[in-house]
N, C-alpha and C positions, 0 to 999 in steps of 0.2 A: 321301823326302828322306834323303840320306846324312848320316852323322855330321859330315862336314866342312862340308856346307852348313848344317846346324843350328848348328854352332859359330860359323860366320861370321855367320849371321843374328842369333844371340843376342849374339855378341861385339861387333857394331857398336853397338847401342844401349847396351850396357854400357860400352863405351869412351867413347861420347859423354857418357853420364851421369857417368862418372868424370872426364872432362875438365872438365865444368861444375862439379864439386864440388872440384876441386883448389884448393889454397891460392893466393892471389894472389902473384905474383912481387914482388920488392923494388921493381921499377920501378912495377908496378901500385899497390902500397901507397903509394909516394911520390906518384904522380899523384893517387890518391884523397885523400890528405891535403892536397895542394895545392888540389884541387878544392873540398874542404870549406872551406878557408881563404880562397880567392880568388873563388869562383864569383859570389857576390853583388856584389862590388866590380867585377869585370870586366863583369858584366851591366849594372850601372848605367852604367859608362863606355860600353859599346856603345850603350845606349839614349840617351845624351847626344848621339849623332849624329842623333837624330830617327828612329831605326829602330823598327819594331814589336817587341813582345815576342817574337814568333815568330822574327824575324830575329836578335834578340839571343841567343836560345837557340841558334840554329844556329851563330852565331859562337862562342859559348862551347864548343859541342861541337868545333868546328874547332880552337879554341885548345888544348883539352886533348888532342885527338888529336895535334896538332903537338907538344905538350909531351911526350907519351908517346914519340913517335918521336925527339924531341930527346934525351931522357934515355937511351932504349934504344940510340941510336947513340953514347953516351958523349961527347956534345958538352959544352962548358963549362956548369957549373952555377952560376957566380957570378951573382948578381942575377937569379934566375929570375922574381922579381916584375916587374922591369922588362922582361924578355924577354916575359913573358905579356902585359903591357899593350901592348908594341910590336906583337905579333902581333894582338891584339884591335883596336888602332888601325888597322892596315893592312887587316884584314878588314872593319872597320866602314866605312872610307872606300870600299872597293870595293863593298860592299853598298849604301851610300847612293847612290853614283853609278849603280849598276845600277837601283836603285829610281827615281831621278830620270829616267833614260832611259826606263824602262817607263812612268812617269807621263806624261812628255811624249808618248810614243807613244799612250797611252790617253786623253790630254787631261784627266787628273785633276789636282787641286790637290796640291801636295807637302806642305802643312802643314795640320793641323787642331788647334785648341786646345779643350781641355775642362777644366773645373774642378770639383772636388768640395769641398764645405764641410761641416764637422761642426757648425758653429754654426747654431742655429735663427734667430738674429737677422739679418734682411735687411740692416740697416745695416752690421753687422760683416762680413757676406759681401761687400757692395759695396766696403768699404774694403780688405778682404783681396784681392779680385779686382783692384782698381785697382793696388794695390802689386805684386801678382804680375805684372800686365801691364807695368807700368813697368820692373820688374827684368828681365823676359824681353826686353823691347825693347832695353834696354841690353846685355844679354848677347848678343842676336842681332846687335847693331851692332858688337860687338867683333870685331877680326880673328880669323880662324879659329884661328890659333896661340894667341892669348890665351884663347879658349874652351877649347881642349884643355888648356892649362896649368891653368886653374881646375878643370876636371873631374878631372884626374889628381891635383891637390893635394887636392881634396875626397875622393878615394879613399885618401888617406894616403901617397901617394908623396912622397919627399923631392925637393928640387931636382935633385940629381944623377940620380935615377931618371927624373924628368920629362924632363931634358935628353937622356938616353939614348933614351927612348921617341920623343921628337919630333926627335931628331938635331939639337939646338941646344946652345948652351953653357949652363952653369948661370947665368951672368950674364944671358943673354937670358931665362931662366926667371924670374929675380928681377925684372927690369925688367917683363916681361909681367905677372906676378902683381901687382906693385905698382901698375902702371897700371890694370889691370882692377879690382882691389879699390877703388881710389880712385874710379873711375867708378861702380861699384855703390854705394858709400857715398854719393856725391853724389846719385845717383838715389833713394836711400832716405831722403834728408833728413839725412844724417850729415856 
């Protein structure tokens, strides 16, 4: 083996090792920080579309890959929270539709409910289960836009951000949330 071949053979793994040990770029650092801050909230929102945890995780990966590319291309950074929820919203809608189509093709049911209870008292479990079922039924009966508004608000987005994610006016968000909360309150006996 010549000295040149030896150097290139040794140099390649060394270069690869050095590349993996390099310090993260400013863009990578920012995306990592945003990932730590928003991952759980974005995942909960994606799961609110009735997706599996695996689908939700894939959506989160796609959101943060898109975010990395967005920042790397020096695109606008104002309201990145709203931008990330918008991307998650669009991806979740696409995934849900793909899952429904696959389920129809496979003849599977599209929804399965399961409940877990910490209480050992069967009576309390039954009351809790009935309440959960009642509230879920009211939530499912809400128009889709109202459901999205509730889920985004539960994730801490303000009306303006919800409006941007759903591409509606802040007034429409206000009306939607007011109407939805009133229905849920009535269903809960309030």
